C-alpha positions as CSV (number, residue, x, y, z in Angstrom):
1,M,119.4,123.2,103.1
2,Q,118.8,120.5,100.4
3,S,119.3,121.5,96.8
4,R,116.3,121.3,94.5
5,A,117.9,118.2,92.9
6,D,118.0,116.4,96.3
7,D,114.6,117.5,97.7
8,W,113.1,114.0,97.0
9,R,115.3,112.5,99.7
10,S,112.8,112.7,102.5
11,G,112.7,110.6,105.6
12,D,110.0,108.5,104.0
13,V,112.1,107.9,100.9
14,E,115.1,106.9,103.2
15,A,112.8,104.5,105.0
16,L,111.7,103.0,101.7
17,L,115.3,102.6,100.6
18,D,116.1,100.9,103.8
19,A,113.2,98.5,103.3
20,L,114.4,97.7,99.8
21,L,117.8,96.8,101.1
22,Q,116.1,94.1,103.3
23,V,114.8,92.2,100.3
24,E,116.7,88.9,100.0
25,T,115.0,87.0,97.2
26,R,113.1,87.5,94.0
27,E,110.0,86.2,95.7
28,E,110.4,88.7,98.5
29,A,110.9,91.5,96.0
30,A,107.7,90.5,94.1
31,A,105.6,90.3,97.3
32,F,106.9,93.7,98.5
33,L,106.5,95.5,95.2
34,R,103.0,94.0,94.7
35,D,101.9,95.2,98.1
36,L,103.5,98.6,97.6
37,C,102.5,99.4,94.0
38,T,99.4,99.2,91.9
39,L,99.5,96.9,88.8
40,G,99.8,100.0,86.6
41,E,102.7,101.3,88.6
42,L,104.5,97.9,88.4
43,R,103.9,97.8,84.6
44,D,105.2,101.4,84.3
45,L,108.4,100.5,86.3
46,A,108.9,97.3,84.3
47,Q,108.4,99.2,81.0
48,R,111.0,101.8,82.1
49,W,113.5,99.1,83.0
50,A,112.9,97.4,79.6
51,V,113.5,100.8,77.9
52,V,116.8,101.2,79.8
53,R,118.0,97.7,78.7
54,L,117.0,98.3,75.1
55,L,118.7,101.7,75.0
56,D,121.8,100.1,76.4
57,A,121.6,97.5,73.7
58,G,121.7,100.3,71.1
59,L,118.2,100.0,69.7
60,H,116.7,103.0,67.9
61,Y,113.9,104.9,69.8
62,S,111.3,103.8,67.3
63,E,112.1,100.1,67.7
64,I,112.1,100.5,71.5
65,S,108.7,102.2,71.3
66,R,107.4,99.4,69.1
67,Q,108.7,96.7,71.5
68,T,107.7,98.3,74.7
69,G,104.8,100.6,73.9
70,A,106.6,103.5,75.5
71,S,106.3,106.9,73.8
72,T,109.3,108.4,72.3
73,A,109.0,111.2,74.8
74,T,109.3,108.7,77.6
75,I,112.2,107.0,75.9
76,T,114.0,110.3,75.5
77,R,113.5,111.1,79.2
78,I,114.8,107.7,80.2
79,A,117.8,108.1,77.9
80,S,118.5,111.4,79.5
81,W,118.6,109.8,83.0
82,L,120.6,106.9,81.7
83,N,123.3,109.3,80.4
84,H,123.1,112.1,82.9
85,G,121.2,110.9,85.9
86,E,122.4,109.6,89.3
87,G,124.1,106.6,87.8
88,G,121.6,104.0,89.1
89,Y,120.6,102.7,85.7
90,R,124.2,102.2,84.7
91,L,125.1,100.6,88.0
92,L,122.3,98.0,87.7
93,L,122.9,97.4,84.0
94,D,126.5,96.6,84.8
95,R,125.6,94.4,87.7
96,S,123.0,92.6,85.6
97,R,125.5,92.0,83.0
98,D,128.1,90.8,85.5
99,G,125.6,88.5,87.2
100,A,124.7,87.0,83.8
101,Q,128.4,86.4,83.0
102,A,129.0,84.9,86.5
103,S,126.0,82.6,86.2
104,T,127.2,81.3,82.8
105,A,130.9,81.2,83.7
106,S,130.6,77.8,85.3
107,Y,128.4,76.5,82.4
108,P,130.3,77.1,79.2
109,E,127.5,75.5,77.3
110,A,125.1,78.3,78.2
111,S,124.6,81.6,76.4
112,T,122.9,84.8,77.4
113,T,120.2,86.2,75.1
114,L,117.9,89.2,75.3
115,S,114.2,88.3,75.0
116,P,112.4,89.9,72.0
117,K,109.9,91.8,74.2
118,G,112.6,93.3,76.4
119,G,111.9,90.9,79.2
120,G,115.5,90.8,80.3
121,H,118.3,88.4,80.1
122,R,117.7,84.7,80.3
123,V,120.3,81.9,80.2
124,A,119.5,79.4,77.6
125,P,121.5,76.2,77.4
126,V,123.2,75.5,74.1
127,K,123.2,71.9,73.2
128,P,126.2,70.5,71.4
129,P,125.5,69.1,67.8
130,G,123.9,65.7,67.9
131,A,122.8,66.0,71.6
132,A,119.4,64.5,72.5
133,R,116.7,67.1,73.1
């Protein structure tokens, strides 16, 4: 018998997980998620991921709330899952960080910055002094 903590792992959830593993590109992910979710659900998911990244960056709950519009209750719940959940947030934060480092490793003139609205990491080229713009 499944424990209460694992009762969400139904056959339908397993099929969804299998489908997610078939996604190969950002465009495929966007198409699948847009077909699967309402715009409100997508915004909620994106907001949660923004909160996770800002928590990981060490921002105070009130600043995260200001930047994302998430309530402090939502931020507290997300922080609890970040620190005591299944480890999925931490895994993907680490992979995101590793991916950003790998993508900038071959371009020493690039730096990684966090966008002010929590929109994720972006790689911005750093021009040497005197370089043409």
